[in-house]
C-alpha positions, 0 to 999 in steps of 0.5 A: 539467521538473526539471533534475537535477544533473550531478555524479553526485549526487541529492537524497534523504531519508535516515535514519542512525539509528533514531528519530522522524520528525525523523531524516529529512533531505535529503542528497546520494546517488550516482546509482543505476544501472539494473542487470539487471532494473531501471529508473531512474525520474525520480521524480515521486511517492513514496508513504509506507507504514507499512513506511517508518515502521516501518523508520525507527523500527527496528520491523522487526527490522532492525539499526541502519543503518551508512550512510544509508538511503533509505526508500520502497517505491513510486515513479511517474515517467518512465523514464530508464534501462533495465537489461539484460533489461528488456522492455515499458518504455523511456526516456520511459515513465511508470511506477509500481512498487516501488522498489529501494533507496528511493524518496524521491529525485529518481532511484530504481531500480524493479522490477515496474513498469507503464506509466501512461496519460497521463490518470492523475495519477502521484500517484494511480498511486503509491497502487497497488503495495503496496495492490493487491498485498496486496489481490489476494494475500489475496483469492486466499488467501481464494478469495472467490467470487460470492455469498459474504459477506466481512468486511473489517476496516479497509475504509476503509484503503488495502488494505481499500478496494482489497480491498473494491472487488475483492471487490465486482467479483467479485460478493461481498457485503462488510461493512466495519468503519470509524469513523463518519466513514468509513462513507460512504466504505465505503458508496461502495465498494460495501460495507455499513459497520459500526462497529468496537469492542465489540458487533461480533459482534452487529452483523455477525450482524444484517447477515449472519444467514446468516454470513460466508464469509471475513474479511480483517483489514487493521486489526490492531486485535485483531479476530481473536477476533471473526472466529473467533467469526463464522466458527465457527473459523479457516478462511478468515480472513487477517490482514495486520496482527496478530502474534497470528495464530500464537497464535490459529491464524489465517493471516497473509500477510506475504510480497509476491508482486509481479507486473507483470501484476497491477499493470498490471491495477490501473493500468488499472482506476484509469485507467478509474474502475473502482477508486478510491483516496484521496490524503490529502496531497501534500507536498514531498520535504523534508517527509518528517518531516511525512509520516511524522508524518501516517502515524503519526497513523493518520488521514492521510485517504488515501495520503500522497505526496511529490513531489521 
């Protein structure tokens, strides 16, 4: 087991100014303490998200940092401290959840956590919180029902892949856009793959001559006009990735609705093999700049995970 320092400091990845991946570096930061509603986790895996990259680059609209910032939205590890009001988990439990104050560290605070069965690797579990929350939220907004046809843009990505699987489990038919090299993966998820790009409307109409009932845009690749054409309007189209939504009259869903029950259900399904996720790379914490560069390449091959 990793031995943590006894001087009230832990190692973490921080940035002190916005910029490229090179602004990320190791530093000593104070031990976080679990306040009300929080647990402290001895981090075994921290996932790298697009939001982390945007935050580091200054692309979220947030002001320039005035003190070191620890990035990271998702953590998995072992609980070692529990704050007041926390129920359902105890020190020694393996958990995964949403970090509070940054997850790229030896110790991190977390909220909205779920216990992880012993048979599930924490590097797999940490792929779930953001993607499962987003996929579940959007499918609820779209009210996808058995027998309906759902078009998923970006079906091979983290959110798209989970949304595809959850929709198929509901009894829906899914058509998923993806690159040629990811077509096999989309098919394995239970969807009918089709290439994105020019001619998409004709290709989807050939696959679903009766039309599509709902559209999830997880790609943000300018596909909303085609989606509107396929739906014959803006009804039952939701994007999580395209800022042009408001101009086009399409619903955009940005606000997270984190729920411990939903996360626990996703973790259990992953442990049973009813859901699958893909880990593209597992890197040491010190390689955070490389991890961010992989995510920025848009072809990381799956979730990029950091391990202290």
